PASEBA-1860 file (N, C-alpha, C; in nm, 3 decimals):
! residues 146
1> MNGSTERA> -1.317/3.046/-1.457/-1.362/2.911/-1.427/-1.493/2.915/-1.351 ~ -1.574/2.814/-1.372/-1.695/2.808/-1.291/-1.667/2.730/-1.164 ~ -1.760/2.730/-1.071/-1.740/2.670/-0.939/-1.714/2.520/-0.944 ~ -1.762/2.449/-1.047/-1.746/2.303/-1.049/-1.606/2.260/-1.094 ~ -1.534/2.349/-1.162/-1.402/2.310/-1.208/-1.289/2.383/-1.135 ~ -1.325/2.476/-1.049/-1.223/2.551/-0.977/-1.163/2.465/-0.867 ~ -1.033/2.461/-0.863/-0.964/2.379/-0.764/-0.954/2.458/-0.633 ~ -0.984/2.390/-0.524/-0.970/2.451/-0.392/-0.821/2.473/-0.362
9> ITPWHLWV> -0.792/2.563/-0.274/-0.654/2.588/-0.233/-0.598/2.461/-0.168 ~ -0.479/2.426/-0.209/-0.417/2.305/-0.157/-0.365/2.330/-0.016 ~ -0.414/2.254/0.082/-0.366/2.273/0.219/-0.224/2.219/0.234 ~ -0.150/2.276/0.326/-0.011/2.236/0.350/0.000/2.088/0.385 ~ -0.100/2.036/0.454/-0.090/1.896/0.499/-0.096/1.797/0.384 ~ -0.151/1.838/0.268/-0.150/1.748/0.153/-0.007/1.716/0.112 ~ 0.080/1.816/0.113/0.220/1.795/0.074/0.291/1.707/0.176 ~ 0.261/1.728/0.303/0.324/1.647/0.409/0.276/1.502/0.399
17> IGGISLLW> 0.145/1.484/0.395/0.090/1.348/0.388/0.129/1.281/0.257 ~ 0.123/1.355/0.148/0.163/1.298/0.019/0.309/1.254/0.018 ~ 0.396/1.338/0.072/0.539/1.303/0.077/0.567/1.184/0.167 ~ 0.507/1.186/0.286/0.527/1.074/0.378/0.468/0.945/0.320 ~ 0.352/0.956/0.255/0.291/0.836/0.197/0.376/0.780/0.083 ~ 0.440/0.870/0.007/0.528/0.822/-0.101/0.650/0.750/-0.043 ~ 0.705/0.803/0.063/0.817/0.734/0.130/0.772/0.600/0.186 ~ 0.661/0.598/0.258/0.608/0.475/0.317/0.582/0.370/0.209
25> NGFGALDY> 0.511/0.410/0.105/0.478/0.315/-0.001/0.601/0.279/-0.084 ~ 0.698/0.369/-0.090/0.825/0.337/-0.156/0.899/0.226/-0.084 ~ 0.894/0.229/0.050/0.955/0.119/0.127/0.882/-0.012/0.099 ~ 0.750/-0.006/0.085/0.674/-0.126/0.050/0.714/-0.179/-0.087 ~ 0.736/-0.088/-0.182/0.779/-0.127/-0.316/0.919/-0.189/-0.312 ~ 1.006/-0.130/-0.231/1.141/-0.186/-0.215/1.134/-0.327/-0.158 ~ 1.051/-0.345/-0.057/1.034/-0.478/0.003/0.984/-0.578/-0.100 ~ 0.887/-0.536/-0.180/0.834/-0.625/-0.284/0.943/-0.665/-0.384
33> VMTQTANE> 1.017/-0.566/-0.435/1.121/-0.593/-0.534/1.231/-0.681/-0.476 ~ 1.275/-0.651/-0.355/1.382/-0.730/-0.293/1.337/-0.874/-0.267 ~ 1.211/-0.890/-0.228/1.158/-1.025/-0.204/1.143/-1.100/-0.335 ~ 1.086/-1.036/-0.436/1.061/-1.104/-0.562/1.189/-1.137/-0.638 ~ 1.294/-1.058/-0.616/1.422/-1.086/-0.682/1.512/-1.172/-0.594 ~ 1.460/-1.212/-0.477/1.535/-1.296/-0.382/1.672/-1.235/-0.351 ~ 1.673/-1.105/-0.327/1.797/-1.035/-0.297/1.857/-1.094/-0.170 ~ 1.974/-1.153/-0.185/2.036/-1.228/-0.076/2.062/-1.141/0.048
41> AYMSGFTP> 2.116/-1.022/0.028/2.146/-0.935/0.142/2.018/-0.895/0.215 ~ 1.915/-0.861/0.142/1.789/-0.818/0.202/1.719/-0.933/0.273 ~ 1.719/-1.050/0.212/1.645/-1.164/0.266/1.722/-1.240/0.373 ~ 1.847/-1.202/0.398/1.929/-1.276/0.495/1.877/-1.265/0.638 ~ 1.790/-1.169/0.666/1.736/-1.154/0.800/1.619/-1.245/0.832 ~ 1.574/-1.322/0.735/1.460/-1.410/0.754/1.506/-1.553/0.781 ~ 1.424/-1.627/0.853/1.453/-1.767/0.882/1.430/-1.850/0.756 ~ 1.486/-1.971/0.751/1.458/-2.058/0.635/1.309/-2.085/0.616
49> EQLEYFYG> 1.235/-2.097/0.726/1.091/-2.121/0.716/1.020/-2.000/0.655 ~ 1.062/-1.880/0.694/1.003/-1.759/0.638/1.036/-1.744/0.490 ~ 1.159/-1.776/0.453/1.196/-1.770/0.312/1.114/-1.868/0.230 ~ 1.097/-1.989/0.280/1.016/-2.089/0.211/0.872/-2.039/0.195 ~ 0.822/-1.976/0.301/0.687/-1.919/0.297/0.677/-1.812/0.189 ~ 0.770/-1.714/0.188/0.767/-1.606/0.090/0.778/-1.658/-0.053 ~ 0.870/-1.751/-0.073/0.896/-1.801/-0.208/0.791/-1.903/-0.254 ~ 0.703/-1.941/-0.162/0.598/-2.036/-0.196/0.463/-1.973/-0.226
57> FPTWSVAL> 0.457/-1.840/-0.228/0.329/-1.775/-0.259/0.280/-1.818/-0.396 ~ 0.150/-1.850/-0.408/0.097/-1.880/-0.541/0.100/-1.753/-0.628 ~ 0.099/-1.773/-0.757/0.109/-1.661/-0.852/-0.001/-1.558/-0.828 ~ -0.122/-1.603/-0.801/-0.232/-1.508/-0.781/-0.209/-1.422/-0.657 ~ -0.146/-1.478/-0.555/-0.116/-1.401/-0.434/-0.007/-1.297/-0.461 ~ 0.094/-1.335/-0.537/0.199/-1.241/-0.576/0.138/-1.128/-0.660 ~ 0.042/-1.163/-0.747/-0.025/-1.062/-0.830/-0.105/-0.965/-0.742 ~ -0.173/-1.017/-0.641/-0.245/-0.929/-0.548/-0.148/-0.838/-0.474
65> WATAIWTS> -0.038/-0.896/-0.427/0.063/-0.819/-0.356/0.119/-0.708/-0.446 ~ 0.153/-0.743/-0.569/0.205/-0.644/-0.664/0.104/-0.533/-0.688 ~ -0.020/-0.570/-0.707/-0.125/-0.470/-0.730/-0.139/-0.379/-0.609 ~ -0.139/-0.436/-0.490/-0.151/-0.355/-0.368/-0.034/-0.257/-0.355 ~ 0.084/-0.306/-0.381/0.204/-0.221/-0.367/0.206/-0.110/-0.471 ~ 0.194/-0.146/-0.596/0.214/-0.047/-0.702/0.098/0.051/-0.713 ~ -0.024/0.009/-0.677/-0.133/0.107/-0.676/-0.121/0.202/-0.557 ~ -0.059/0.156/-0.448/-0.037/0.248/-0.335/0.068/0.353/-0.372
73> VLGSVLLL> 0.173/0.311/-0.441/0.274/0.407/-0.488/0.207/0.505/-0.586 ~ 0.129/0.453/-0.679/0.058/0.537/-0.774/-0.034/0.635/-0.700 ~ -0.105/0.586/-0.599/-0.193/0.673/-0.521/-0.118/0.788/-0.457 ~ 0.000/0.761/-0.405/0.081/0.866/-0.344/0.123/0.971/-0.447 ~ 0.166/0.923/-0.564/0.206/1.016/-0.670/0.085/1.099/-0.715 ~ -0.029/1.033/-0.733/-0.150/1.105/-0.776/-0.197/1.203/-0.670 ~ -0.178/1.170/-0.544/-0.212/1.263/-0.436/-0.127/1.389/-0.447 ~ 0.002/1.371/-0.469/0.092/1.486/-0.485/0.061/1.566/-0.611
81> LRSKYAMH> 0.007/1.499/-0.712/-0.034/1.568/-0.836/-0.175/1.628/-0.822 ~ -0.236/1.607/-0.709/-0.370/1.657/-0.676/-0.477/1.603/-0.772 ~ -0.463/1.474/-0.801/-0.558/1.406/-0.889/-0.660/1.328/-0.806 ~ -0.786/1.339/-0.844/-0.892/1.265/-0.775/-0.872/1.113/-0.789 ~ -0.793/1.073/-0.886/-0.771/0.930/-0.906/-0.683/0.868/-0.797 ~ -0.624/0.953/-0.713/-0.551/0.902/-0.597/-0.643/0.817/-0.510 ~ -0.765/0.865/-0.491/-0.862/0.793/-0.410/-0.888/0.654/-0.469 ~ -0.901/0.646/-0.599/-0.928/0.518/-0.665/-0.807/0.424/-0.653
89> AFAVSLVT> -0.688/0.478/-0.671/-0.567/0.395/-0.658/-0.554/0.342/-0.516 ~ -0.577/0.427/-0.416/-0.571/0.381/-0.277/-0.679/0.277/-0.248 ~ -0.796/0.292/-0.309/-0.903/0.193/-0.289/-0.864/0.057/-0.345 ~ -0.807/0.056/-0.465/-0.763/-0.071/-0.525/-0.654/-0.134/-0.438 ~ -0.562/-0.053/-0.392/-0.455/-0.102/-0.306/-0.511/-0.165/-0.179 ~ -0.606/-0.097/-0.118/-0.666/-0.145/0.006/-0.738/-0.278/-0.014 ~ -0.817/-0.287/-0.119/-0.893/-0.410/-0.146/-0.799/-0.527/-0.175 ~ -0.698/-0.504/-0.258/-0.607/-0.615/-0.291/-0.520/-0.653/-0.172
97> MVANAGYS> -0.487/-0.555/-0.086/-0.410/-0.586/0.034/-0.493/-0.673/0.129 ~ -0.619/-0.639/0.146/-0.706/-0.718/0.234/-0.723/-0.859/0.178 ~ -0.741/-0.870/0.047/-0.755/-1.003/-0.015/-0.629/-1.086/0.005 ~ -0.514/-1.025/-0.011/-0.389/-1.099/0.006/-0.366/-1.135/0.153 ~ -0.404/-1.048/0.244/-0.392/-1.080/0.387/-0.485/-1.196/0.422 ~ -0.600/-1.202/0.354/-0.691/-1.316/0.374/-0.623/-1.447/0.338 ~ -0.545/-1.444/0.231/-0.468/-1.564/0.195/-0.361/-1.591/0.300 ~ -0.284/-1.489/0.333/-0.169/-1.506/0.422/-0.208/-1.557/0.560
105> YGLSNGLE> -0.319/-1.504/0.613/-0.356/-1.540/0.750/-0.476/-1.632/0.760 ~ -0.547/-1.653/0.649/-0.662/-1.741/0.652/-0.645/-1.871/0.576 ~ -0.572/-1.865/0.465/-0.559/-1.983/0.380/-0.420/-2.045/0.382 ~ -0.329/-1.981/0.453/-0.194/-2.038/0.463/-0.147/-2.025/0.608 ~ -0.025/-2.060/0.633/0.027/-2.059/0.769/0.106/-1.931/0.800 ~ 0.063/-1.819/0.745/0.133/-1.693/0.763/0.150/-1.652/0.908 ~ 0.047/-1.672/0.989/0.056/-1.634/1.130/0.159/-1.720/1.202 ~ 0.159/-1.848/1.171/0.256/-1.940/1.233/0.399/-1.903/1.193
113> VMGAFGAV> 0.420/-1.874/1.067/0.554/-1.847/1.016/0.603/-1.707/1.056 ~ 0.517/-1.608/1.045/0.557/-1.470/1.071/0.535/-1.426/1.215 ~ 0.453/-1.500/1.288/0.429/-1.467/1.427/0.338/-1.347/1.446 ~ 0.323/-1.309/1.572/0.234/-1.198/1.606/0.284/-1.067/1.545 ~ 0.416/-1.047/1.538/0.469/-0.924/1.480/0.421/-0.907/1.336 ~ 0.423/-1.014/1.258/0.378/-1.007/1.119/0.232/-0.967/1.110 ~ 0.149/-1.023/1.198/0.006/-0.990/1.197/-0.017/-0.845/1.239 ~ 0.055/-0.800/1.341/0.041/-0.662/1.387/0.089/-0.566/1.279
121> FTLVIFII> 0.201/-0.598/1.215/0.252/-0.512/1.109/0.155/-0.506/0.992 ~ 0.093/-0.617/0.959/-0.009/-0.618/0.853/-0.126/-0.529/0.892 ~ -0.166/-0.533/1.018/-0.274/-0.447/1.067/-0.235/-0.300/1.055 ~ -0.111/-0.267/1.089/-0.063/-0.129/1.076/-0.068/-0.085/0.930 ~ -0.025/-0.171/0.841/-0.028/-0.140/0.697/-0.173/-0.115/0.653 ~ -0.263/-0.199/0.700/-0.405/-0.182/0.667/-0.458/-0.048/0.717 ~ -0.427/-0.012/0.840/-0.475/0.114/0.897/-0.421/0.233/0.818 ~ -0.295/0.228/0.781/-0.236/0.338/0.701/-0.301/0.343/0.564
129> ALALFLYA> -0.322/0.228/0.501/-0.386/0.225/0.368/-0.528/0.281/0.376 ~ -0.601/0.245/0.480/-0.737/0.296/0.498/-0.733/0.448/0.521 ~ -0.641/0.493/0.604/-0.628/0.637/0.631/-0.596/0.715/0.504 ~ -0.508/0.661/0.420/-0.474/0.729/0.295/-0.594/0.736/0.201 ~ -0.668/0.627/0.194/-0.790/0.628/0.112/-0.889/0.732/0.163 ~ -0.913/0.734/0.294/-1.009/0.828/0.352/-0.962/0.973/0.335 ~ -0.831/0.995/0.348/-0.777/1.129/0.329/-0.797/1.175/0.185 ~ -0.763/1.088/0.090/-0.781/1.124/-0.051/-0.929/1.148/-0.082
137> KQMAGKGV> -1.015/1.068/-0.026/-1.159/1.087/-0.047/-1.204/1.222/0.009 ~ -1.153/1.258/0.127/-1.188/1.387/0.187/-1.136/1.503/0.101 ~ -1.013/1.492/0.053/-0.955/1.599/-0.029/-1.027/1.611/-0.163 ~ -1.071/1.499/-0.218/-1.149/1.503/-0.342/-1.284/1.570/-0.316 ~ -1.345/1.536/-0.204/-1.473/1.597/-0.169/-1.465/1.747/-0.148 ~ -1.351/1.795/-0.103/-1.332/1.938/-0.082/-1.285/2.011/-0.207 ~ -1.266/1.937/-0.315/-1.225/1.999/-0.441/-1.076/2.022/-0.454 ~ -0.997/1.968/-0.360/-0.852/1.982/-0.368/-0.797/1.889/-0.476
145> LQ> -0.855/1.772/-0.486/-0.815/1.675/-0.588/-0.918/1.680/-0.701 ~ -0.869/1.696/-0.821/-0.962/1.700/-0.935/-0.912/1.614/-1.047
END
């Protein structure tokens, strides 16, 4: 192989971060599926106002949420497969998550309904999504992801 196609040695932390990110994003996917299917047991912990809020999302917002969730899961899988496309999947997830948060906290009453905890949790999700994107970008730059 020549230097441009040779894959760098995979560092141990890629497996740890990839595995943890798949679990983290898997929980996000579970939350999405349980919310979209109105799973009674899962949704029973929310107030009637919160349920009305969740079930009142416009279709375009649900589409953004779905894109953010499923591209983050895809990014985790691609990271574990050592594919450079992990970076792209995480980027799409990050952009659609920010756009949907703009709706939730800027164009609707998400802060009022979900409270400070919801806003802080959204910020945590954003920080993790950004970190995963930056990590994948760094690994691609080092030739670990191809």
